[in-house]
C-alpha positions in Angstrom: 91.6 101.8 109.0 92.4 103.8 105.8 95.2 103.5 103.3 97.5 105.8 105.2 97.1 103.7 108.3 97.9 100.6 106.3 101.0 102.1 104.8 102.2 103.3 108.2 101.8 99.8 109.7 103.4 98.2 106.7 106.4 100.6 107.0 106.7 99.8 110.7 106.8 96.1 109.9 109.1 96.6 106.9 106.5 95.2 104.5 106.9 96.5 101.0 104.4 96.8 98.2 107.0 95.0 96.0 107.2 92.0 98.2 103.4 91.6 98.2 103.1 92.2 94.5 105.9 89.7 93.8 104.3 87.0 96.0 101.0 87.4 94.2 102.3 87.9 90.7 100.7 91.3 90.3 102.0 94.8 89.6 103.1 97.0 92.4 100.5 99.8 91.4 97.8 97.2 91.7 98.7 96.5 95.4 98.9 100.3 96.0 95.4 100.7 94.5 94.0 98.1 96.9 95.8 99.6 99.9 94.2 103.0 99.2 90.7 101.6 98.4 90.9 102.7 94.8 90.5 99.1 93.7 89.1 96.0 95.2 90.6 92.5 95.4 89.9 90.2 98.2 93.0 88.1 97.4 95.3 91.1 97.5 93.6 92.5 100.6 94.0 89.1 102.4 97.7 89.0 101.5 98.2 92.5 102.9 96.3 91.6 106.1 98.3 88.3 106.4 101.6 90.2 105.9 100.6 92.7 108.6 99.6 89.8 110.9 96.1 91.2 111.3 92.5 90.0 110.5 91.2 91.0 107.1 88.2 92.6 108.6 90.3 94.9 110.8 92.6 96.0 108.0 89.8 96.3 105.4 86.6 97.0 107.3 84.5 96.8 104.1 84.8 93.0 104.4 83.0 92.9 107.8 79.6 92.9 105.9 80.6 89.6 104.2 81.2 88.0 107.5 77.9 89.3 109.0 75.9 88.0 106.0 77.4 84.5 106.4 
């Protein structure tokens, strides 16, 4: 899943960048950077996945390696 897929699903579920940013106490551009894989934050990634109602590893496949190593 890439950033455009994430934004499409968020729009369908009426999830805004602002709502996630506000809940986490971060700036909206920071959330956008994580969504589009230009920045990394597991905490923000998890919040996005939780808001989407999907597993972190499905929304952000880069975290699959962490699970396999455990």
